[in-house]
N, C-alpha and C positions, 0 to 999 in steps of 0.2 A: 504493500500500500504506500509506503514511504517513497518507493521508486516511482510509483504512478503519479503521486502528487508532485514530485520533483519534475517529472516529464511535463505536466501541465504548466508548472511555473516557468519552465524553459520556453514553452510555446508562447506564453503571454509576456515574455521579456524581450528586450531589445527591439529590433526592427520587425519581428514577426507579426505583431498585431497590425502594424501599418501595411504590411504586405497582404494580409487577409482582407483588410478594409479596401485596399486598392483592387484586389481581385473581386470583391463583392460589388464594387462600383462598376467594373467591367461586365460582370455577369448581368446586372440590372440593365446596363446600357445596351448590350447586345440583345437581350431578351426583349426590351421595349422596341428597338429598331426592327427586330425580326417579327414582332407582333404587328407592326405597321405594314410590313410586306405581306404578312399572312392575311391580314384583314382585307387589304386592297385586292390581292390576287384571288383570295378565297371567295370574296364577294362576287367578283367578276365571273369566276368559274361557277359559282352557285347560280347566278342569274342566267348565264347561257345554257346551263344544263336544265334548269327548271322550265325555261321558256323555249327550249329546244331550238336555239338559234342554229340555222343551217351551217354545217361544217364546224363552227366553233363549239357547238354542243357536243359533237362527236369527239373533237379534239380534247375538250374538257374532261369527258368521261375517260378517255385514254390516259390523260395526264394523271388523274386521280388514282386510277387503278395501278399505273406504273409506279408512282411515287410511294403509294402505300405499301407496295411490295418490295421496297428497297430500304435497308437499314439506314438510319440517319448517319452513322459513321461512314458508310460508303458514299453517301451523297456529299458529305463534308470533304472527303478525300477527292472526289471527282472535281468539285469546285476549286479546291485549293491546289491539288497536285495535277489534276487532269487538264484544266483549262490552259495552263501555260503551253501545252503541246499545240493548242490552237492559236497561240499568240496573245492570250489574255492572262496576265499575271495579277493576282489580287493579294493584298495583305491579309493577315489573319482576321482582322475585325470585319471588313466587308465580306470576306469569304464566308465567315461564320453567319453573318446576318443574312446573306443570300441563301445559303444552304438551309439554315433553320427556318427562314421565312417561307421558302418554297416547299419545304417538307411539311411545315405546319399548314400551309395553304390548302393542301389536299384534304386535311381533316376539317379545316374551317369551311371549306366548300360544302362538305356534308352537313355541317351545322347550319350554314346559311340556307342550304336547300331545304332542310327540315323546317326552318323558320318561315321560309317563303311558302311552303306547302301548307303551313298552318293558317295562313291568311286567306280568308274566303275570296273566291274569284269575284264575287260581287263588289268587293272593295275596288278592284281595278276597273271593273265596268262602270261603277258609279263615278270614279274619277274621270274616266274617258267621257262620260256623258256630260260632265261639267265643262268640257272643253280642253282638258289637259291632254298633252301628247302622251304616248305610251311611256317615253322616257321619264317625263315629269311625274306621271302617275306612279311609276315604279320608285322614283327617288323620294317623293314627298308623302306618298300614301302607303305603299306596300312595304318598302324597306324599313321604315321606322317601326312598323308593327312586327316585322320579322326579327329585327334586332332585339326587341324587348323579349320575344320568346327565346331567342338564341343566347341571351346574355349569360345565363348560368353555365352553359356549355362552353361559351367563349372564355369565361373566367377560368374554367378548368384547363382549357387549351393553353392559356397564358402560363398557368402554373407548370404545365407539362413542358413548355418552352424553357422556363427557368431551369428545370431539372435537366432537360436535354442539353442546355448550354454547357454542362460539365464535360460533354464530349468535344467541345471546341478546343480543348487543350491539344487535341490531335492535330490541329492546324496552327499550332504555336501561339494561340491566343492566351494571354496571361490572365485568365479569369480565376474565379475562386478555387476551383478544383486544381488548376495548374499551380497556383501559389501554394496550395496545400502539399502537392507532390514535391515542390521545391523545398519546402520546410522539412518534409520527411527525409529528403535526401541529405539535408545538412545536419539534422538533429538525430536521425535514426529513431525517431519516436513515432512509429507508424500508428499504434493504437490511439495515442493521445491526439495526434493531428486529425485523423479521420473521425474520431469522436467529436472533436470540435466542429469539423465540417458538417457532420450530420446534424448537430444542434443548430448550426447557422442556417442550413437549408430548411430544416423543420420550422424554425422561427419565421423565416422569410415566407414560406408557403402558408404557414398558419395565419400570419398577419394579413397576407393578401386574400386568403379565403374569407376572413372576417370582413375585410373591406368590400369584397365582391358581394357578400351577402347583404351588407348594409346598402350597397347600391341597388341591389335587387329589390329590397324593401321600399326604397325611395321611389323607384320606378313603378312598382306595384301601387304605392300610395298615390302617385300621380295619375295612374290610370283610373283609380277609383274616383278621385276628385273630378277628373275630366268627364267620366261617365255620369256623375251626378249633375254636372253642369248641363250636359246634353239633355238629361231627363227633365 
């Protein structure tokens, strides 16, 4: 027990806490940027698949099936190590953002598709009857309702992105897990370092889960207020 306590003291001494905080910042940054890519690409994929846009709908289905059948670590390696063969070289951060975002977009597409299918077709028809174009009807009437339905699943996808970002160390990104591996290599305190990492990841996802649930309650409360006003 004394050796274990000494190991934890070693980790929380010197520059190691700063390295962990730096890695945590990189983890949050890459996860947020990847979430942006995932939401944009996933929404577009969900729309073209639900409304069966010619050619694009078929390509969207193929993209989703292919990406969901590829391990994330393979996609990261393709983007970081494979693209230079085509003349495109990316640093670790943009490579991780693109790979994580495109990987997550396949799952976000399914989430958006479910949200769109939950919106009654009459909503789109009513918007069109008021003079809105198909694009405006989708943007201002259908998608906001779909997003409210999809919010819980999107929150879970963001948490999955944060956990998946630990694989970004494979493309030399110095995120939280990579910093932990560095500290392990210097101190030889494997158990203590990975225990600290586990706690940090747990606290991060726990806090985000509570924030997402709070957002869900506020959105639900807003729907109730809006429905009462209509009545």
